[in-house]
N, C-alpha and C positions, 0 to 999 in steps of 0.2 A: 706590137700593134702598129697599124698603118701610120706613117708619119703625117699624113694629111689630117689626122685627128688632132695631133698636137698643134699643127699650124692653124687649123680652124679654131681650136679652143683658144689659142693666143689672140687671134683676131677678134673673137667674140668677147673675150675679157676686156680688150682695149676699147671695143665699142661701148661696153657698159661704163668704162671709165670716162669716155667722152660724153656719154649721156649724163653722168653725174656732174661733170663740169658745166655742161650747158644748163642743167637744172639749177645749179648753184647760181649761175649768171641770171637766169630767169627769175629766181627768187629775190634777187637784188635789183630788180628793174626800177624800184622806187627808192633805193638807198642813195642818200646824198653823196655825190662825189665818187660813186663806185666805178671801178675800172674793170671791164669784162676780162675774164681770164681766157687765154688762148691755149689750146692743146695742140701739140705736135707729136708726130710719131717718130720713134727712133729705132733703127735696126739693132738687134741684139743677137750676134752669132752665138750658137751653142757650142761650147768648147768641150770636146771629149778627150779621151786618152790618146787619140791618134789624130784624125782629121776632123775639121769642122763639118758636121753633117748637114746642118740647115740653119736658117736664120729666122728668128721670131721678131716680134715688134713689141714695143712698150710705149706708153703714153707719158710725155713729159709736159710740164706746164711752166716753162721758164719765162714766158712772155705774157704781156697783157696789152689790151687795146688802149693806146695812149691818146686817142682822139677825145675831144671835149664833149661833155654831155650838154644838154640844153640848160641855159641860164634862166632861172625862175626868180622873178622879183617878189620879195617878201616884205620889204619895208622895215624889217627889224634891224636895229642898229648893230646888233652883235652877229648878224649873218654876213659872211664875207665869201667872195669867190675870187679865183685867180685864173690867169691865163695858162695856156698849155705848158707843161713841163715845170710849173711852179708849184711849190708844196709848203704846207704849214708843218711846223715841228712840234711834237708832243714828247713828254717825258714818260718813259715806262717805269714800272715799279723798281727795276734794277738800276735805274739812273741813266740808262742809255736813251738815245734818241730814236724816234720813229717818225714817219712822215705820212701825211694824209692830205686829201683834197676836200675833205668834209669841213666846210666852214661854219657849221652850226655850233657857235660858241655858247656855252652855258656857264653861269656863275654859281659856284656851290655855296654852301652855308658859311664857308670861311672867307669868301670873297675871291677865291682862286678861279681863274678862267680855265675851263675844261672843254675837251672835245671827246665825246663818248666816255666820259668819266676819267679821262687822263689829263693831267695838267698841260696847258698850252705854254709853250716856251716863247720868251721874248729875247731881245738881243743881249740881255744880262741875266737870264734865268727864268724861273717860273713867274708868270704874270698874276698879280693880285690887284684888286681894286677895293676902295672903301665900300663897306656894305651900304645898301640902299642908295647908292649914287647913280646918277645918270651918266652913261658912258657912250661916247661916240668914237668911231674909228675913221681915220683919214686914209687917203689913198696910199700913203707911205707906211701904213701900219701903226701910226701913233695913236695911243689911247688917251683920250681926254675925259676927265671926270669932273662932275659938278654935283656936290652934295645936295640932298633934299633941303629946300628952303634957302640955299646959299644964293648970294648975288651972282648974276651971270658973269660978272667981271672976275670972279674968283676961280673960274675954270682952270684946271691944272693938268699938266701932262703926267700920267702915272706909269707909262711904259711904252714899249714899242714891240709889235708882233714880229717874231722872227720869220723870215721868208727865205727859202732856199730854192735853187734851180738844180734839177736833176734830170738828165736825159733818160729815156727808157732803158738804155743799156747800162746805166749807172745805178739802177735801183731794182729791187726784187720784192715781190709780195711775200710777207711772212705768214706763219700759221695763225698769228693773232689778228689777221685782217688788215694790219697796217703795212706800210712799205718800209724797207730798210736798205741802206747803202750796201752794195756788193763789196766783197773783200777787196777787190781791185780799187774801187772808189775810196774805201777807207784808207788804203795804203797811199793813195795819191793825194787825197784831200783831207784826211783825218777822220776820226770817228764822229766828231761833232762839227757839223758844217757851220760856217759863219753866216751872218745875215747878209742878204743881197739887197743893197739899197735901191737897185734899179727895178725891182719887182713892185708892181702896183696891185693894190687890193680894190675890189669893188664892194662897197658896203651896202647892206640891204638886199643882197642877191645871193642865191645859193645855186650851185651847179648840180644838176641832176645826174642820174646814172647814164652811162653811155651805152647801155645794153639796148639793142633793138629787139623788142618782144616778138615781132613778126619773124625776124630772121632766126631768133632763138627757137621758136616753135617749129620752124621748118627744119632746123638742125636736129631737134629731138626726133622728128619723124624719120629723118635720114639715118640717124644712129640706130633707131629701132629696126629699120629695114636691113641695115648692115648686120645687125645681130642675128636677125632671122635667117639671112643668107648663109652666115657661118654655121648656124645650127643645122641647116639643111645639109651642108657639107659634111658635118659630123654624122648625121643620120645616114647619108648615102654611103659613107665609109663603113659604118657599122653594118649596113645591109650587105655591102659587098663582102665583108669579112664573114658574115653568117652564111652567105651562099658559097663562098670558098670552102668553108668548113663542111658544108653539106656534100660538096663534090668530093672532098677528101675522104669523108666517111663512106661514100659509095665505093671508092677504090680500095 
């Protein structure tokens, strides 16, 4: 079969993959703290028994858009936002750490602070507060609690939110939707990163998604056109093969 069919098929397949990635970004345009996924193309030579015959392409998604999304004022005490390259730490079911920029903190029925259902980590472990207490968060992540009906002078510190700094090349998006340290980062800095006291939090504010819906829609149209172009290439190769067969049958 003509090699152009395999080449066009590979390009069409990757156009579909890019469209899926862009659709995923567009679906998260309203997700708090979401980082747009970036797709890159990588050449993959086809290795045969003798010489390399041709090179196809594949889509990889190792990178993400690290720019900040818009900051939205909510006025809610347990909503926090961070500056660029700063992250909150959560605990996964296996006990390992993951990182997020979603600052929408929720208190569960046990008084545990959670983000998307996962416990929020402090400088000394999972953070918990007294039930039905009023909680405020300072810029350095300190949690202050005041019980219902208590005298304002009895306000007490109940923990401190863990904040870490990770550059885009030190972190990778996981299949669970959270970010994880790369193997190189873990080897250099450890599996569990320490609290960074220089990072400041903004209370009563949430960072929105950094996905630009207009650009994402334009990308979807572009990917669709690329797919159509590759399909036309496959159809042209098929028509040429049919005409060649007709000529051969006449001779």
